[in-house]
Every structure is written in structure tokens, then in C-alpha cells.
C-alpha positions as a Markdown table, in Angstrom:
| # | Residue | x | y | z |
|---|---|---|---|---|
| 1 | Met | 83.7 | 139.6 | 78.8 |
| 2 | Asn | 85.6 | 137.6 | 76.6 |
| 3 | Thr | 87.0 | 138.3 | 73.5 |
| 4 | Leu | 86.7 | 136.3 | 70.4 |
| 5 | Thr | 90.4 | 136.2 | 70.5 |
| 6 | Asp | 90.2 | 135.1 | 74.4 |
| 7 | Leu | 87.2 | 132.8 | 73.4 |
| 8 | Thr | 89.5 | 131.5 | 70.4 |
| 9 | Gln | 92.5 | 130.5 | 72.0 |
| 10 | Arg | 91.4 | 128.6 | 75.3 |
| 11 | Ile | 89.0 | 126.5 | 72.6 |
| 12 | Glu | 92.1 | 125.8 | 71.1 |
| 13 | Glu | 94.1 | 125.3 | 74.0 |
| 14 | Ser | 91.4 | 122.1 | 75.4 |
| 15 | Leu | 91.0 | 120.9 | 71.5 |
| 16 | Asp | 94.6 | 120.3 | 72.0 |
| 17 | Ser | 94.6 | 118.4 | 75.0 |
| 18 | Ile | 92.9 | 115.3 | 72.7 |
| 19 | Arg | 94.2 | 116.3 | 69.3 |
| 20 | Pro | 96.7 | 113.7 | 70.1 |
| 21 | Tyr | 93.7 | 110.7 | 70.4 |
| 22 | Leu | 93.0 | 112.5 | 67.4 |
| 23 | Glu | 96.2 | 112.5 | 64.8 |
| 24 | Ala | 96.9 | 109.4 | 66.6 |
| 25 | Asp | 93.6 | 108.0 | 64.1 |
| 26 | Gly | 94.8 | 110.3 | 61.0 |
| 27 | Gly | 92.4 | 112.6 | 62.0 |
| 28 | Asn | 91.8 | 116.2 | 63.6 |
| 29 | Val | 89.6 | 119.2 | 63.6 |
| 30 | Arg | 89.1 | 122.9 | 63.3 |
| 31 | Ile | 86.9 | 125.4 | 64.8 |
| 32 | Gln | 85.0 | 126.8 | 60.9 |
| 33 | Glu | 83.0 | 129.4 | 63.7 |
| 34 | Ile | 82.4 | 130.9 | 67.0 |
| 35 | Thr | 78.4 | 132.5 | 66.8 |
| 36 | Asp | 77.6 | 135.6 | 68.7 |
| 37 | Gly | 75.0 | 133.3 | 70.5 |
| 38 | Asn | 78.7 | 131.3 | 71.4 |
| 39 | Ile | 77.7 | 128.4 | 69.4 |
| 40 | Val | 81.1 | 126.5 | 69.1 |
| 41 | Lys | 81.3 | 125.5 | 64.8 |
| 42 | Leu | 83.9 | 122.5 | 64.6 |
| 43 | Glu | 84.9 | 120.9 | 61.1 |
| 44 | Phe | 86.7 | 116.9 | 61.6 |
| 45 | Leu | 89.4 | 116.9 | 59.8 |
| 46 | Gly | 91.9 | 114.0 | 58.3 |
| 47 | Ala | 90.0 | 110.3 | 58.7 |
| 48 | Cys | 87.3 | 112.1 | 61.3 |
| 49 | Gly | 85.6 | 113.4 | 58.8 |
| 50 | Ser | 84.6 | 109.8 | 58.0 |
| 51 | Cys | 85.1 | 107.1 | 61.0 |
| 52 | Pro | 81.6 | 106.0 | 62.6 |
| 53 | Met | 83.1 | 106.5 | 66.4 |
| 54 | Ser | 82.9 | 110.1 | 65.3 |
| 55 | Thr | 80.1 | 110.7 | 67.1 |
| 56 | Met | 81.3 | 109.3 | 70.0 |
| 57 | Thr | 84.9 | 111.4 | 69.3 |
| 58 | Phe | 82.9 | 114.2 | 69.7 |
| 59 | Lys | 80.7 | 113.2 | 72.9 |
| 60 | Ala | 82.9 | 111.9 | 75.0 |
| 61 | Gly | 85.9 | 114.0 | 73.5 |
| 62 | Val | 85.8 | 117.4 | 72.3 |
| 63 | Glu | 82.4 | 118.4 | 73.5 |
| 64 | Glu | 83.5 | 117.7 | 77.1 |
| 65 | Ala | 86.6 | 119.1 | 76.1 |
| 66 | Ile | 85.6 | 122.9 | 75.0 |
| 67 | Lys | 83.1 | 122.7 | 78.0 |
| 68 | Arg | 85.3 | 121.8 | 80.6 |
| 69 | Ser | 87.7 | 125.0 | 79.8 |
| 70 | Val | 85.4 | 127.1 | 78.1 |
| 71 | Pro | 82.0 | 126.5 | 80.1 |
| 72 | Glu | 80.2 | 130.0 | 79.1 |
| 73 | Ile | 80.0 | 128.0 | 75.5 |
| 74 | Lys | 76.3 | 127.4 | 75.1 |
| 75 | Gly | 76.7 | 124.4 | 72.4 |
| 76 | Ile | 78.9 | 122.5 | 69.9 |
| 77 | Glu | 78.2 | 121.3 | 66.3 |
| 78 | Val | 80.3 | 119.3 | 64.2 |
| 79 | Val | 79.2 | 121.0 | 60.2 |
| 80 | Asn | 80.5 | 117.6 | 57.9 |
| 81 | Leu | 79.8 | 114.8 | 61.1 |
| 82 | Thr | 78.2 | 112.5 | 58.2 |
| 83 | Val | 77.9 | 109.4 | 60.8 |
């Protein structure tokens, strides 16, 4: 069984693989919460919060990176995705 700290660290590492792309466009992402049911709640920061491409970035980049690196995560939500 993975501890919350281990899960958080592994998720952060997966996010680090895509952060340079987000930062290049003036944005970023942070973990807001990991629920008991292994649902990750993320917050898009900067330009990512209002970018019309955020949904695609989330699905193709963020979600894929986390699922590939941390398969025990059951779901991923962005709390402030406005598009």
C-alpha cells in the first residue's frame, strides 16, 4: 500500500515531465488534494486556468502523464477548468 506522501511524490514527478510545456505558455498545475478513493484534484495556475486549450492539455498531457506513472490513481479532476 502506498502512502499519501509516496503518491504525492510520484504524481509530482509525473507533472514535472510536462511542466516545462505548461510554463512555456505561462501556466502550471498543482495538486490540490488526493482523496481516500485515489482521486487527484488538480488546480491549473496562471494562463492554464483560462486557456481555451486547457481541456486538451489536461486530457492529452496532464491526465496521461499521471495515469502512466501512477496507475493506482482512479481519477483526475481539475477544480478550476473553465472551458
